[in-house]
C-alpha positions, 0 to 999 in steps of 0.5 A: 500500500505505498504508493508515491503519487503527484508529490511523494508518498501520502497515507492515513496514520497508523493504517499504511502510514505507519512507522514499519511502512517508514522504515522500508521507505527510508531503506528504499531511500538510502539504496538509491542514494548509495546507488546514485552517489559520488561521495564517499560521505553523502548527505540528507536533510530531513524537516518536518511539519506541524502534523501528529507525529511528524517530528517522531516520524523525521527522527525514524526516517533519520536514524535509519539512514545514519545506520546506514552510513549517510549524514544527516541534516535534521531540523530542530523544529518544525519546517516548511517544504521550502525551507528543506529544499533550500537547505538541500541545495545550499548543503549540497545534499544528495536528497531532502526529505520532509515529512508532510502531507501538505493540504492533505486532512490531519489523519494523513501523513506523508513523505515528499523527496527533493532533489539535490538541485532544491525543488521536487525529486524528478519522476525518474528518481521515485521510480527508481526509489519505488523499485527499491522499495518493492523489493525491500518490502518483499523481504521484510528487513529488519531494521537495528538503527539506535536511537537518534541521540546515539547518532547525535553523539557520533555526528551522523545527524547533525541537529541544525535550524532550518528556518533562520538562514531562509528568512535572511535568504528571503530578506534579500530576495525581496524588495522589503524596502518598498513594502515596507514604505507602503505601510500595507495591513497585512493579514496571514494565515499559514493554516496551523500549517509549517508557516507558523512562526515566520511573519513577523520575522519578515514583516513585524507589523502583519497581523497573523492567525492560526499561527500556532501548533495545532496538529488537528488544523483547529476549525480547518477542515484541511489547510489547503489555500483555497476558498472553500477553506479560507472563509475566516481569512476572507471575512476578516480581511473585508471587516478589519479592512486590510490591504492585502491577506494570504494563507499556505498551505500545510507545509507552506509551499502553496500560496492563496491571496484575498485582496482588499474586499475580502475576495479570493484571487486564484492561483492563475491570476497570482501566475499572471500577475508575477509573470508581467511583472517578471517580464514587464517590470523587471525585464526578465527573459526566460522560457514559461511553464505550466502544467495543462490545468493552469489558465490560458491567459498564459498561452495568450501572454507568451504568444503576444510576446513570442516567449517560449512555452512548455506546457505538463503535465499536473504536478510541480515535479515536471515543472522544476525538472524543466527549470533545471534543464532550461531558461524558465523566468516563471513556472507553476500549476493551478493548485498555488504552487509556482516558482520564478527564475528569482528563487530555488525550483521550487514552489513557496507559498511564503516567498511568492506573497512577499514577491506579490507584495513587491509587486504592489508596492512597485506599482503603486496598484491594489492586488483587485487592480492588478486582477482588473488590469488582467481582464482587460488585457485578456478578456474574462476568465474565471476558473474552479475546480470540483474534487469528487470522490467515486467508487472505482467503477464508476471512476473507470466507466467515467475514463472509458467514456472520455477516452471514447472522445466524445463529441459532446459533453452534456449541452457543450460542443467538444472543440477539440482534445489534449489527454497530456495528463487526464482528459481535456476538452475544448468548448467555446470559450472555455475549456473542462479538465477531468483527471485523477487526483494523485494524491487522494481517492478522487476525481477532480474536474477543472473548468475556465470560461469567460463567466463564471456561470459558464464554468459552473455549467461545464463543471454540472455537465462533466459530474453528471457523466457516469 
């Protein structure tokens, strides 16, 4: 039952995510490292989020890797995925590991692998780890690792502060002078996740909610920075007249933003605002990378400016691989994760929020005005996604129907198809994408169109498919 999905291995704590299974994954990771390293003394960076047993799971992985003669840099406190990726790169580690289930509900935990370049492990790397894992699970080996303290004494495990130097790095990369001079009233919601205890070190006057350690995420169903999960943040922003509000997910690599009217600003608009700023204001150049589920505004902008555009499957690991091998100005996905040439090839909710504030400060425009500018330039683009739990038999039936390339979905005539990842159908003034989740037992339905009514009609018709 150990399966790596779109972004690592995630499973229910005590059901499949057990210390025993985690031990097998750690052994497979150790095997991968020794098979691929050129170092006499390979190293790994390990961090963990705010979930139940995350620290204990991280320590379990650390001692197994140390037992296998790999030096471990182990975070001494809660750490975000971007912090681990950053340290993996600057420490020249062979891999980074984060114990996190990202935006999943609190009963989940997970195991993310980070490549030496400071971003998600590539699909080839994950495939190799899975091959070793399959062999290890069959043998059910006995793990004879000693306690963490033993390896700390022998310096095989080295404890370190993942947060402090990462925050110093952010201060060098972002124009905080412009932000501070603008006197924005800022509200931050880390959603009880790994972003807790960070904003006050960057912007001391910012206000934070859900900023303490709570493994059950309190009144938050699951720490995902989407409108359905941010009602408290949106209401508080409007009521108390904040200029800008934002949230990060459970491991703080994804961003959700709210304008001064308390309206949620989706990741499509955030991507476009940052792309325009980098290209038009900062005069940065490079190709653009997007997943198949991201807005067609990107296509319009790239076509207008003759920018090379890469389109990938859903999953930031595909974007990160491009960022390592190509000159990518900005790359990202629909779910709120993106990176730019200013940063490591990793999603980073906090970094991108600070960059968005920089855009507002430098252009002297509110987030609302920046969004209105997009409507004027590209026409109305509205988006929504629905996640539906379905039985495997129903899921197969829907997939079979999509593969057959139907001429219509409900009342909508299909103009074109794209089956790069899932099933994307183009209709007049919009598109629809249906695909299986890589992290949860769900079908995801995505739609973009020139009105929110058309978006909802597309989604309604798609969900009727059986």
